[in-house]
C-alpha positions as CSV (number, residue, x, y, z in Angstrom):
1,M,-5.8,-23.1,-10.6
2,N,-6.6,-24.1,-14.2
3,I,-5.2,-21.6,-16.6
4,A,-3.0,-21.6,-19.5
5,L,0.9,-22.7,-19.2
6,E,2.2,-19.0,-20.1
7,K,0.3,-17.5,-17.2
8,Y,1.1,-20.2,-14.8
9,R,4.6,-19.6,-15.2
10,Y,4.2,-15.9,-14.8
11,Y,2.4,-16.4,-11.6
12,F,4.9,-18.8,-10.5
13,E,8.0,-16.8,-11.3
14,T,6.2,-13.7,-9.9
15,I,6.2,-15.6,-6.4
16,L,9.5,-16.7,-6.5
17,E,10.5,-12.9,-7.0
18,N,8.6,-11.9,-4.0
19,P,11.0,-11.3,-1.0
20,L,8.2,-12.7,1.3
21,F,8.5,-16.1,-0.4
22,A,12.5,-16.0,-0.6
23,N,12.7,-19.1,1.6
24,V,10.0,-21.0,0.3
25,P,10.7,-24.2,-1.7
26,T,9.4,-24.1,-5.3
27,S,7.4,-27.4,-4.4
28,S,5.4,-25.3,-1.7
29,V,5.0,-22.4,-4.3
30,K,3.4,-24.9,-6.7
31,D,1.2,-26.1,-3.7
32,L,0.0,-22.6,-3.3
33,L,-0.7,-22.1,-6.8
34,Q,-3.0,-25.0,-6.8
35,I,-5.4,-23.3,-4.0
36,T,-5.4,-19.8,-5.6
37,E,-7.4,-18.0,-8.0
38,N,-6.3,-15.3,-10.2
39,R,-8.4,-11.7,-10.2
40,Y,-8.1,-8.8,-12.3
41,C,-9.2,-5.7,-11.2
42,H,-9.5,-2.4,-13.2
43,R,-8.5,1.2,-11.9
44,G,-11.1,2.5,-9.4
45,T,-12.6,-1.1,-8.5
46,C,-13.7,-1.5,-4.8
47,V,-11.8,-4.7,-4.6
48,L,-13.0,-6.0,-1.1
49,D,-15.6,-5.2,1.4
50,T,-14.9,-5.8,5.2
51,H,-16.8,-9.3,4.6
52,E,-14.7,-10.5,2.1
53,I,-11.5,-9.3,3.9
54,S,-12.3,-11.6,6.6
55,H,-12.5,-14.8,4.7
56,R,-9.8,-14.2,1.8
57,F,-6.0,-13.6,1.5
58,F,-4.7,-11.9,-1.5
59,I,-1.1,-11.5,-3.2
60,I,-0.7,-8.7,-5.4
61,L,1.0,-9.1,-8.8
62,S,0.7,-6.0,-10.3
63,G,-0.8,-2.8,-9.8
64,K,-1.6,-0.5,-7.0
65,I,-4.3,-0.6,-4.1
66,K,-5.0,1.4,-1.2
67,A,-6.3,0.4,2.2
68,Y,-8.4,3.0,3.7
69,V,-11.3,3.8,6.4
70,F,-14.5,5.8,5.3
71,D,-17.2,7.6,7.1
72,P,-20.3,7.8,5.1
73,T,-21.8,10.3,7.3
74,T,-19.2,12.9,6.3
75,D,-17.9,11.4,3.2
76,R,-14.2,11.4,4.4
77,Q,-11.6,8.9,3.8
78,F,-8.1,8.1,5.2
79,T,-5.8,6.1,3.4
80,L,-4.0,3.8,5.9
81,D,-1.5,2.3,3.5
82,L,-0.6,1.9,-0.1
83,L,0.2,-1.7,-1.4
84,T,1.8,-2.5,-4.7
85,V,3.4,-5.7,-6.3
86,H,4.5,-8.2,-4.0
87,D,2.4,-6.9,-1.1
88,V,-0.1,-9.3,0.5
89,F,-3.3,-8.7,2.8
90,D,-5.3,-9.0,4.9
91,L,-2.9,-10.6,7.5
92,I,-5.2,-9.4,10.7
93,A,-7.9,-11.7,9.2
94,L,-5.2,-14.4,8.6
95,F,-3.7,-14.2,12.2
96,G,-6.2,-12.7,14.3
97,G,-9.6,-13.6,12.8
98,I,-10.8,-10.0,13.6
99,T,-13.4,-8.2,11.2
100,H,-12.4,-4.8,10.8
101,K,-13.9,-2.0,8.8
102,V,-10.8,-1.4,6.3
103,Y,-11.6,-1.2,2.6
104,Y,-9.5,-1.6,-0.6
105,Q,-9.7,0.1,-3.8
106,T,-7.4,-0.2,-7.1
107,L,-5.6,3.1,-7.9
108,E,-4.6,1.5,-11.2
109,P,-5.2,-1.7,-13.0
110,T,-4.0,-4.7,-10.7
111,E,-3.9,-8.3,-10.7
112,L,-4.0,-10.3,-7.4
113,L,-3.8,-14.0,-6.4
114,C,-6.4,-14.6,-4.0
115,L,-7.2,-17.6,-1.7
116,P,-9.5,-18.5,1.3
117,V,-8.2,-17.8,4.7
118,A,-8.7,-21.4,5.5
119,S,-6.6,-22.6,2.7
120,M,-3.8,-20.4,3.5
121,K,-3.8,-21.3,7.4
122,Q,-3.4,-25.1,6.1
123,W,-0.6,-24.1,3.7
124,L,1.1,-22.2,6.5
125,E,1.0,-25.1,8.6
126,K,3.3,-26.8,6.2
127,N,5.5,-24.0,5.8
128,Q,6.4,-22.7,9.4
129,S,9.1,-20.3,7.9
130,M,6.7,-18.5,5.7
131,H,4.3,-18.2,9.1
132,S,7.0,-16.2,10.8
133,T,8.0,-14.3,7.7
134,L,4.2,-13.1,7.5
135,L,4.0,-12.1,11.3
136,L,7.1,-10.0,11.0
137,H,5.7,-8.3,7.8
138,M,2.4,-7.6,9.7
139,V,4.3,-6.0,12.5
140,K,6.4,-3.8,10.4
141,R,3.0,-2.6,8.6
142,L,1.5,-1.9,11.8
143,H,4.5,0.1,12.9
144,A,4.3,2.1,9.7
145,I,0.8,2.8,10.5
146,E,1.1,3.8,14.0
147,N,3.9,6.1,13.0
148,K,1.6,7.7,10.2
149,V,-1.1,8.2,12.5
150,T,1.3,9.9,15.4
151,N,2.2,12.3,12.4
152,I,-1.3,13.4,11.8
153,V,-1.8,13.6,15.6
154,M,1.5,15.6,16.1
155,D,2.4,17.5,12.9
156,D,0.7,20.3,11.1
157,I,-0.2,19.9,7.6
158,P,2.9,21.5,5.7
159,T,5.1,19.0,7.8
160,R,2.9,15.9,7.0
161,L,3.1,17.2,3.3
162,A,6.7,17.3,3.5
163,K,7.4,14.2,4.9
164,L,5.1,12.6,2.3
165,L,7.2,14.0,-0.5
166,Y,10.6,13.3,0.9
167,A,9.4,9.8,1.8
168,N,8.7,8.9,-1.8
169,M,11.5,11.0,-3.7
170,N,14.0,9.3,-5.9
171,S,17.0,10.3,-4.5
172,Q,19.0,10.1,-7.6
173,T,16.4,12.4,-9.3
174,N,14.7,14.1,-6.8
175,N,11.3,13.0,-8.5
176,V,8.4,12.2,-6.4
177,E,7.7,8.5,-7.3
178,F,5.3,6.1,-6.3
179,I,2.7,8.7,-5.6
180,N,3.3,10.4,-8.8
181,N,0.2,9.4,-10.6
182,L,-2.4,9.9,-7.6
183,S,-4.7,12.6,-7.7
184,H,-4.7,15.4,-4.9
185,E,-7.9,14.1,-3.2
186,E,-5.8,10.7,-2.9
187,L,-2.7,12.3,-1.5
188,A,-5.0,14.3,0.9
189,A,-6.4,11.2,2.2
190,L,-2.7,9.8,2.9
191,I,-2.2,12.9,5.1
192,G,-5.6,13.2,6.8
193,T,-6.9,16.3,5.0
194,T,-9.0,17.7,2.2
195,R,-8.0,18.2,-1.5
196,S,-8.6,22.0,-1.2
197,V,-6.2,22.1,1.6
198,L,-3.7,20.1,0.1
199,N,-3.9,22.2,-3.0
200,R,-3.2,25.3,-1.0
201,H,-0.1,23.9,0.6
202,I,1.2,22.4,-2.6
203,N,0.8,25.8,-4.2
204,N,2.7,27.4,-1.2
205,F,5.4,24.9,-1.4
206,S,5.7,25.7,-5.3
207,N,5.7,29.5,-4.5
208,L,8.5,29.1,-2.2
209,G,10.5,27.2,-4.8
210,L,10.7,24.0,-2.4
211,I,9.0,21.9,-5.2
212,K,8.3,22.1,-9.2
213,V,5.1,20.8,-10.2
214,N,4.2,19.6,-13.8
215,R,0.4,18.1,-13.9
216,K,0.5,15.3,-11.5
217,R,4.4,15.0,-11.3
218,I,6.1,16.6,-8.4
219,R,9.9,17.2,-8.3
220,I,11.7,18.3,-5.2
221,A,13.7,21.5,-5.9
222,D,15.0,22.5,-2.6
223,I,15.8,19.3,-0.5
224,Q,17.5,21.5,2.1
225,N,14.8,23.4,3.1
226,L,12.4,20.7,2.7
227,Q,14.3,18.8,5.2
228,A,14.1,21.8,7.5
229,I,10.2,21.7,7.6
230,I,10.5,18.0,8.7
231,S,13.5,18.7,11.3
232,K,11.3,21.2,13.2
233,S,8.9,18.5,13.9
234,Q,11.4,16.4,15.6
235,T,12.9,19.2,17.8
């Protein structure tokens, strides 16, 4: 990595702050930076296609990215995961060597560090504790996606929406955060529905007094009844 000293220091400190790299020696972080490239992506840029995913590993320094699947015949999308600062991808390519049809797109300006999968594997050979950390992280991510798919199969749309809002609520302010700047089309893709259907249920939640909507910002106004909707799916 041949960049200005200030930028290098920023990358170095950001990786040190990443919980995934908490037990990695600073000397190993420096070694990692020697084999990485930085990439800046504007909002709405398709970062990767399925071919590049299988050959490169990414660390998110800032911004937000969605991982999604896409059916070109119906123009439907389903968002598998939202990734932000300190997240990494693609772990399946790193550990499984499997090409899978998942796409990544930036939802806001995003900066990444990227390196060839082969180079990352060599680095992991010298940092075995990180190898275990990334495997555990992958298991947690897959478990979260499994729960999400289960919810889509088992729950109706109001329940899915209630779970999404509650999971992203700041318990101090009751404001829905992290997803608060997403369009309704993006929110719909998170729960496996269409924008028009999502709009209808958001309006219904608002009319029932469960939420208050101001532009793209949502605040939970009635936590108890929102939880009641979620609880019905668990009985």
